[in-house]
C-alpha positions as CSV (number, residue, x, y, z in Angstrom):
1,X,0.0,0.0,0.0
2,X,1.5,3.3,-1.1
3,X,1.7,6.3,1.2
4,X,1.4,9.9,0.2
5,X,2.4,13.0,2.1
6,X,-0.4,15.4,3.2
7,X,-0.9,17.9,0.4
8,X,0.7,15.7,-2.2
9,X,-1.5,15.0,-5.2
10,X,-0.8,12.9,-8.3
11,X,-2.2,13.9,-11.7
12,X,-4.2,10.6,-11.7
13,X,-5.9,11.6,-8.4
14,X,-6.7,15.0,-9.9
15,X,-8.5,13.4,-12.8
16,X,-10.5,11.2,-10.5
17,X,-11.5,14.1,-8.3
18,X,-12.9,16.0,-11.2
19,X,-15.3,13.1,-11.9
20,X,-16.7,13.0,-8.4
21,X,-20.2,14.6,-8.0
22,X,-23.4,14.2,-6.1
23,X,-25.9,11.6,-7.4
24,X,-29.4,12.9,-8.2
25,X,-31.9,11.8,-5.6
26,X,-34.7,9.7,-7.2
27,X,-37.9,12.0,-7.2
28,X,-40.1,8.9,-7.8
29,X,-43.3,8.8,-9.8
30,X,-46.8,9.1,-8.4
31,X,-48.9,5.9,-8.5
32,X,-51.7,7.8,-10.2
33,X,-49.4,8.8,-13.0
34,X,-48.1,5.3,-13.9
35,X,-51.0,3.0,-13.1
36,X,-54.0,2.5,-15.3
37,X,-56.9,0.2,-14.4
38,X,-59.0,-1.5,-17.1
39,X,-62.3,-3.2,-16.5
40,X,-62.7,-6.1,-19.0
41,X,-65.4,-8.7,-19.6
42,X,-63.5,-11.1,-22.0
43,X,-60.1,-12.4,-22.7
44,X,-60.1,-10.5,-26.0
45,X,-60.3,-7.2,-24.2
46,X,-57.1,-7.8,-22.3
47,X,-54.5,-5.7,-24.0
48,X,-56.9,-4.3,-26.6
49,X,-56.6,-0.5,-27.3
50,X,-60.3,0.1,-26.9
51,X,-60.6,-1.6,-23.5
52,X,-62.5,0.4,-20.8
53,X,-60.0,2.5,-18.8
54,X,-61.5,3.5,-15.5
55,X,-60.5,6.3,-13.1
56,X,-59.9,5.3,-9.5
57,X,-60.3,7.9,-6.7
58,X,-56.7,7.8,-5.6
59,X,-54.0,5.2,-6.0
60,X,-51.4,7.2,-4.3
61,X,-52.8,6.3,-0.9
62,X,-51.6,2.7,-1.3
63,X,-48.0,3.8,-1.8
64,X,-46.6,5.1,1.5
65,X,-47.0,8.7,2.7
66,X,-45.8,10.4,-0.5
67,X,-47.8,8.2,-2.8
68,X,-44.8,7.5,-5.0
69,X,-43.0,4.6,-6.5
70,X,-39.2,4.7,-6.5
71,X,-36.4,3.0,-8.4
72,X,-38.0,2.6,-11.9
73,X,-37.4,4.3,-15.2
74,X,-40.3,4.6,-17.6
75,X,-42.6,2.5,-15.3
76,X,-46.0,1.5,-16.7
77,X,-48.5,-0.6,-14.8
78,X,-51.7,-1.8,-16.4
79,X,-54.2,-3.5,-14.1
80,X,-56.7,-5.8,-15.9
81,X,-59.8,-6.4,-13.7
82,X,-62.3,-9.0,-14.8
83,X,-66.0,-8.0,-14.4
84,X,-66.8,-11.7,-14.8
85,X,-64.8,-13.2,-11.8
86,X,-63.4,-10.0,-10.3
87,X,-59.9,-11.5,-10.5
88,X,-57.1,-9.1,-11.5
89,X,-53.7,-9.3,-13.3
90,X,-51.0,-6.6,-13.4
91,X,-48.9,-6.1,-16.5
92,X,-45.8,-4.2,-15.4
93,X,-43.2,-2.8,-17.8
94,X,-40.1,-0.6,-17.2
95,X,-36.8,0.2,-18.9
96,X,-34.5,-0.2,-15.9
97,X,-34.3,-0.1,-12.1
98,X,-31.8,1.6,-9.9
99,X,-31.6,2.8,-6.3
100,X,-31.6,6.6,-6.4
101,X,-31.5,7.1,-2.7
102,X,-35.0,6.0,-1.9
103,X,-34.7,2.3,-2.6
104,X,-36.7,0.3,-5.2
105,X,-40.3,-0.1,-4.4
106,X,-41.5,-3.7,-4.0
107,X,-44.6,-3.5,-6.3
108,X,-46.2,-6.9,-5.5
109,X,-47.1,-6.3,-1.9
110,X,-48.3,-2.8,-2.7
111,X,-50.6,-4.1,-5.4
112,X,-51.8,-6.9,-3.1
113,X,-52.8,-4.3,-0.5
114,X,-55.4,-3.3,-3.0
115,X,-56.4,-6.5,-4.7
116,X,-55.5,-9.1,-2.1
117,X,-55.7,-12.7,-3.2
118,X,-57.6,-11.7,-6.3
119,X,-54.4,-10.6,-8.0
120,X,-53.0,-13.4,-10.1
121,X,-49.3,-13.7,-11.1
122,X,-49.9,-15.7,-14.3
123,X,-51.3,-14.0,-17.3
124,X,-52.4,-17.2,-18.9
125,X,-54.3,-18.2,-15.8
126,X,-56.1,-14.8,-15.8
127,X,-57.1,-15.2,-19.4
128,X,-58.4,-18.7,-18.8
129,X,-60.5,-17.4,-15.9
130,X,-62.9,-15.8,-18.3
131,X,-63.9,-19.4,-19.3
132,X,-63.3,-21.3,-16.1
133,X,-65.1,-18.8,-13.8
134,X,-67.8,-17.8,-16.3
135,X,-70.5,-19.0,-13.9
136,X,-68.8,-17.8,-10.7
137,X,-71.3,-15.0,-9.8
138,X,-74.3,-17.0,-10.8
139,X,-73.3,-19.9,-8.6
140,X,-72.8,-17.7,-5.6
141,X,-76.1,-15.7,-5.9
142,X,-78.2,-18.8,-6.6
143,X,-78.8,-19.1,-2.8
144,X,-79.7,-15.5,-2.3
145,X,-83.1,-13.8,-1.9
146,X,-84.4,-12.0,-4.9
147,X,-85.7,-8.6,-3.7
148,X,-86.7,-7.1,-7.1
149,X,-86.7,-8.3,-10.7
150,X,-87.2,-6.3,-13.8
151,X,-87.1,-7.3,-17.5
152,X,-85.8,-4.8,-20.0
153,X,-85.4,-4.6,-23.7
154,X,-81.8,-4.5,-25.0
155,X,-82.7,-1.8,-27.5
156,X,-84.5,0.8,-25.4
157,X,-84.4,-0.5,-21.8
158,X,-88.2,-0.3,-21.5
159,X,-90.0,-3.1,-19.6
160,X,-90.6,-6.0,-22.0
161,X,-91.5,-9.6,-21.3
162,X,-91.8,-11.0,-24.8
163,X,-88.9,-9.6,-26.9
164,X,-86.2,-12.2,-27.4
165,X,-83.6,-9.4,-27.0
166,X,-84.6,-8.8,-23.4
167,X,-82.6,-9.3,-20.2
168,X,-83.4,-9.3,-16.5
169,X,-82.1,-7.1,-13.8
170,X,-82.3,-8.5,-10.3
171,X,-81.2,-7.4,-6.8
172,X,-80.2,-10.3,-4.6
173,X,-79.9,-10.0,-0.8
174,X,-77.4,-12.3,1.0
175,X,-75.8,-12.6,4.4
176,X,-72.0,-12.3,4.4
177,X,-71.5,-15.0,7.0
178,X,-71.7,-17.6,4.3
179,X,-68.2,-18.6,3.1
180,X,-68.9,-18.4,-0.7
181,X,-70.6,-15.0,-0.3
182,X,-67.7,-13.8,1.9
183,X,-65.3,-14.9,-0.8
184,X,-67.3,-13.0,-3.4
185,X,-67.1,-9.8,-1.2
186,X,-63.4,-10.2,-0.8
187,X,-63.1,-10.0,-4.6
188,X,-65.5,-7.0,-4.7
189,X,-63.6,-5.1,-2.0
190,X,-60.8,-3.9,-4.3
191,X,-63.6,-2.1,-6.3
192,X,-64.6,-0.3,-3.2
193,X,-60.9,0.7,-2.6
194,X,-60.6,2.0,-6.1
195,X,-63.9,3.8,-6.5
196,X,-65.2,4.7,-3.0
197,X,-63.2,7.4,-1.3
198,X,-62.0,6.4,2.2
199,X,-63.5,2.9,1.9
200,X,-62.3,0.2,4.3
201,X,-63.1,-3.5,4.6
202,X,-66.0,-4.7,6.7
203,X,-65.9,-7.5,9.3
204,X,-67.4,-10.4,7.4
205,X,-67.5,-12.5,10.6
206,X,-70.2,-10.2,12.1
207,X,-73.5,-11.9,11.3
208,X,-75.3,-8.5,11.1
209,X,-73.7,-7.6,7.8
210,X,-75.6,-8.2,4.5
211,X,-74.8,-7.6,0.9
212,X,-77.1,-6.6,-1.9
213,X,-75.9,-7.5,-5.4
214,X,-77.5,-6.1,-8.6
215,X,-77.1,-8.6,-11.4
216,X,-77.9,-8.9,-15.1
217,X,-79.2,-12.2,-16.5
218,X,-79.2,-12.7,-20.2
219,X,-79.6,-15.8,-22.4
220,X,-77.0,-16.2,-25.1
221,X,-77.3,-17.7,-28.6
222,X,-76.6,-21.2,-27.2
223,X,-79.5,-20.9,-24.8
224,X,-77.3,-20.6,-21.7
225,X,-78.0,-18.0,-19.0
226,X,-75.1,-15.6,-18.4
227,X,-75.1,-13.7,-15.1
228,X,-72.8,-10.8,-14.3
229,X,-72.6,-8.4,-11.4
230,X,-73.3,-4.7,-12.0
231,X,-72.9,-3.3,-8.5
232,X,-73.4,-4.0,-4.8
233,X,-74.2,-2.4,-1.5
234,X,-73.2,-3.5,2.0
235,X,-75.7,-2.9,4.9
236,X,-75.3,-3.3,8.6
237,X,-78.1,-4.1,11.0
238,X,-78.0,-2.1,14.3
239,X,-79.9,-2.9,17.4
240,X,-82.2,0.0,18.6
241,X,-83.4,-0.1,22.2
242,X,-85.8,-1.5,23.3
243,X,-86.8,-4.0,20.5
244,X,-86.1,-2.8,17.0
245,X,-83.3,-2.5,14.4
246,X,-81.9,0.2,12.1
247,X,-80.2,-0.4,8.8
248,X,-77.1,1.5,7.9
249,X,-75.8,1.6,4.3
250,X,-72.1,1.3,4.5
251,X,-70.8,0.9,0.9
252,X,-72.7,1.2,-2.3
253,X,-71.1,1.0,-5.8
254,X,-72.2,0.5,-9.4
255,X,-69.4,-0.5,-11.7
256,X,-68.3,2.3,-14.0
257,X,-69.5,0.6,-17.2
258,X,-73.0,0.4,-15.8
259,X,-73.4,3.7,-14.1
260,X,-76.2,6.1,-15.1
261,X,-78.6,3.2,-15.8
262,X,-80.7,3.2,-12.6
263,X,-78.8,0.4,-10.8
264,X,-78.0,2.6,-7.8
265,X,-81.7,3.4,-7.5
266,X,-82.6,-0.3,-7.6
267,X,-80.2,-1.0,-4.8
268,X,-81.6,1.7,-2.6
269,X,-85.2,0.7,-3.4
270,X,-84.4,-2.9,-2.5
271,X,-82.9,-1.9,0.8
272,X,-86.1,0.2,1.5
273,X,-88.2,-2.8,0.6
274,X,-86.4,-5.0,3.1
275,X,-86.6,-2.4,5.8
276,X,-90.4,-2.1,5.4
277,X,-91.0,-5.9,5.2
278,X,-88.9,-6.5,8.3
279,X,-90.3,-3.5,10.1
280,X,-86.9,-1.9,10.6
281,X,-87.0,1.4,12.6
282,X,-85.3,3.5,9.8
283,X,-82.5,3.5,7.2
284,X,-79.4,5.6,7.4
285,X,-76.2,6.0,5.4
286,X,-72.6,6.1,6.6
287,X,-70.7,9.2,5.3
288,X,-72.5,9.2,2.0
289,X,-70.8,10.9,-1.0
290,X,-72.5,13.9,-2.6
291,X,-73.7,11.7,-5.5
292,X,-75.2,9.1,-3.1
293,X,-77.0,11.9,-1.3
294,X,-78.4,13.0,-4.6
295,X,-79.6,9.6,-5.7
296,X,-81.1,8.9,-2.2
297,X,-82.8,12.2,-2.2
298,X,-84.4,11.5,-5.6
299,X,-85.6,8.0,-4.5
300,X,-87.1,9.2,-1.2
301,X,-88.6,12.3,-2.7
302,X,-90.5,10.1,-5.2
303,X,-91.6,7.8,-2.4
304,X,-92.9,10.7,-0.4
305,X,-94.7,12.1,-3.5
306,X,-96.8,8.9,-3.6
307,X,-97.3,8.8,0.2
308,X,-100.9,9.8,0.9
309,X,-100.3,12.1,3.9
310,X,-97.7,14.3,2.0
311,X,-100.1,16.4,-0.2
312,X,-102.3,17.7,2.7
313,X,-99.1,18.6,4.6
314,X,-97.7,20.5,1.6
315,X,-100.8,22.6,0.7
316,X,-100.7,25.1,3.6
317,X,-97.0,25.7,3.2
318,X,-97.2,26.2,-0.5
319,X,-100.1,28.6,0.0
320,X,-98.0,30.7,2.5
321,X,-95.1,30.8,0.1
322,X,-97.3,32.4,-2.5
323,X,-98.1,35.3,-0.2
324,X,-96.4,38.6,-1.1
325,X,-95.3,39.7,2.4
326,X,-94.0,36.5,3.9
327,X,-90.5,38.0,4.8
328,X,-91.7,39.4,8.1
329,X,-93.0,36.1,9.3
330,X,-90.2,33.7,8.1
331,X,-89.0,32.9,11.6
332,X,-92.4,31.7,12.7
333,X,-93.0,29.9,9.3
334,X,-89.7,28.0,9.3
335,X,-90.7,26.2,12.6
336,X,-93.9,25.0,11.1
337,X,-92.6,21.5,10.1
338,X,-95.0,18.6,9.7
339,X,-94.1,16.6,12.8
340,X,-96.9,14.1,12.2
341,X,-95.8,13.5,8.7
342,X,-92.1,13.1,9.8
343,X,-93.1,10.4,12.2
344,X,-95.4,8.7,9.7
345,X,-92.7,8.7,7.0
346,X,-90.3,7.2,9.5
347,X,-92.9,4.5,10.6
348,X,-94.2,3.6,7.1
349,X,-91.4,4.4,4.7
350,X,-88.4,4.1,7.2
351,X,-87.1,7.5,6.2
352,X,-85.3,9.1,9.1
353,X,-85.9,12.7,10.2
354,X,-82.7,14.1,8.7
355,X,-83.3,12.5,5.4
356,X,-87.0,13.6,5.4
357,X,-86.0,17.2,5.9
358,X,-83.7,17.0,2.8
359,X,-86.6,15.6,0.8
360,X,-89.0,18.1,2.2
361,X,-87.1,20.9,0.6
362,X,-87.4,19.2,-2.8
363,X,-91.1,18.5,-2.3
364,X,-91.9,22.1,-1.6
365,X,-89.8,23.2,-4.6
366,X,-91.7,20.8,-6.8
367,X,-95.0,22.2,-5.6
368,X,-94.1,25.7,-6.6
369,X,-94.3,27.5,-9.9
370,X,-90.6,28.2,-10.8
371,X,-91.9,31.0,-13.0
372,X,-93.4,32.8,-10.0
373,X,-90.5,34.9,-8.8
374,X,-92.2,36.1,-5.6
375,X,-92.9,32.6,-4.3
376,X,-89.5,31.4,-5.3
377,X,-87.9,34.3,-3.5
378,X,-89.9,33.5,-0.4
379,X,-88.8,29.9,-0.7
380,X,-85.1,30.9,-1.0
381,X,-85.5,33.1,2.1
382,X,-87.0,30.3,4.1
383,X,-84.2,27.9,3.1
384,X,-81.6,30.6,4.0
385,X,-83.2,31.4,7.3
386,X,-83.4,27.7,8.3
387,X,-79.8,27.0,7.3
388,X,-78.7,30.1,9.3
389,X,-80.4,28.6,12.3
390,X,-78.9,25.2,11.6
391,X,-75.4,26.6,11.5
392,X,-75.6,29.3,14.1
393,X,-78.2,27.8,16.5
394,X,-81.6,29.1,17.6
395,X,-80.3,32.3,19.1
396,X,-79.1,33.9,15.9
397,X,-78.0,37.4,16.5
398,X,-77.5,37.1,20.2
399,X,-74.4,38.5,22.0
400,X,-71.1,36.9,21.2
401,X,-72.3,34.3,18.7
402,X,-70.1,34.1,15.6
403,X,-69.7,32.1,12.4
404,X,-66.0,31.7,11.7
405,X,-64.3,30.1,8.7
406,X,-61.5,27.7,9.7
407,X,-59.0,25.6,7.7
408,X,-59.5,21.9,7.3
409,X,-57.9,18.7,6.1
410,X,-60.8,17.2,4.3
411,X,-60.8,18.9,0.9
412,X,-63.9,20.9,1.7
413,X,-64.0,24.3,0.3
414,X,-64.6,25.8,3.7
415,X,-65.6,24.8,7.2
416,X,-67.4,26.7,9.9
417,X,-67.0,26.8,13.6
418,X,-69.3,28.6,16.0
419,X,-68.2,30.1,19.3
420,X,-69.6,32.4,22.0
421,X,-67.6,35.0,23.9
422,X,-68.3,38.3,25.6
423,X,-65.0,39.8,24.8
424,X,-64.8,42.5,22.1
425,X,-68.6,42.9,22.1
426,X,-69.8,45.6,19.8
427,X,-72.9,47.8,19.7
428,X,-74.5,45.5,17.2
429,X,-74.5,42.6,19.6
430,X,-71.9,40.7,17.6
431,X,-68.4,39.9,18.7
432,X,-65.6,41.8,17.0
433,X,-63.1,39.2,15.9
434,X,-59.6,40.1,17.1
435,X,-57.9,38.9,13.9
436,X,-59.9,41.3,11.7
437,X,-62.0,38.8,9.8
438,X,-64.4,40.5,7.5
439,X,-68.0,40.0,8.4
440,X,-69.1,40.7,4.9
441,X,-66.8,38.0,3.5
442,X,-68.3,35.5,6.0
443,X,-71.8,36.4,5.0
444,X,-70.8,36.0,1.3
445,X,-69.5,32.5,2.1
446,X,-72.7,31.6,3.9
447,X,-74.8,32.8,0.9
448,X,-72.7,30.7,-1.3
449,X,-73.4,27.7,0.9
450,X,-77.2,28.4,0.6
451,X,-76.9,28.7,-3.2
452,X,-75.2,25.4,-3.3
453,X,-78.0,23.8,-1.3
454,X,-80.6,25.4,-3.6
455,X,-78.7,24.0,-6.6
456,X,-78.9,20.5,-5.0
457,X,-82.6,20.9,-4.5
458,X,-83.2,22.0,-8.0
459,X,-81.2,19.0,-9.3
460,X,-83.3,16.6,-7.3
461,X,-86.5,18.2,-8.4
462,X,-85.4,18.1,-12.1
463,X,-84.5,14.4,-11.8
464,X,-87.7,13.5,-10.0
465,X,-89.8,15.4,-12.6
466,X,-88.0,13.6,-15.5
467,X,-88.6,10.2,-13.9
468,X,-92.3,10.9,-13.4
469,X,-92.6,12.0,-17.1
470,X,-90.8,8.8,-18.3
471,X,-93.1,6.6,-16.1
472,X,-96.2,8.3,-17.5
473,X,-95.0,8.0,-21.1
């Protein structure tokens, strides 16, 4: 081993030192950017350019805190998900791998966190599953209870019982404690991960869980019946003291290829049918998405429209809204809710009070002439006044009560917090906020919240009116 004096440097050492630098840290790639998910119904669709590519809510959440994959150059992952057996296969391609300071992500366990045992390693096995598991869904649901059945025409989706081109839509109810049904749910669970934000698995060992499956039955040219699943809902049965039960909708999903065809409505109607037949106390939903709220509002508003006590309860309210000087009596008017109808709807239709009040807004809106500007202005003022009470409490305008915007971590546009304090009290009875928040800005935000609610109501009313016209045609 040669020794050099301190400060002595050979020409060779000088050349080597010039080549020394800092390696670039691997920035990684987001899972959402390199993973594509395809929903396929045949072996021929696997790898085809026109296969249905679906958009999951967020794949980053399955890849550590940063949601990134490290160590790959030009990584592309294509997930092929069978709508026949709900098995999956991952086609992974990349140019090269290298540790750029963050390691090399082990992709298999990450993908298994999403798809579990449904993820197959062998492409050929996956392709063969379209044949070997062709009757998988049909064999599982054969033991289930048919809640509703509707025959439709393949050309116009109108009820038809004689056309040879018809098919049947059924909603099947099953208990998850059965092993074959539990296995089916384990294959469906990745769909919930992919398309329901914040979804988590349920405890299939709990006997109070049920699953509702909407299926399509169609006879092919050879005379065999093909059955495929279009969507599902999981429902939990809660005990309510002293001797009744409540149903809570936990997950509800219609596969992307079949959305917009009324299958979500069929699932909700089937759950309502079971709740009535078994004399359940009421039906609730666990953290429903905005779209589920919309569909549920439409379904329950239509049910209330055909409920006999609804019309007599609506008439006096609609009459008052048509008056020209209602603004001075809004506070009294808003409290005039039909308590008898609320309880009757809960008892007969299993609609809980919170859900009833959402539908009540739409029922009043449907009963008004949208061209009558005065009655619509009265209606808007009533909704605004009630929402102000809901947000601020009954003592609106009392000393020290304030509506303050606060930051949040839930992707909401804004969040409100209400507090009471006697400090900084002004002559108007409202607290002066020490950080200088603008009262006018807060009022503007509140009005925007009201306008969003009115837009929701109008959307429900439009959908209900359209459905009624189609049924009458």
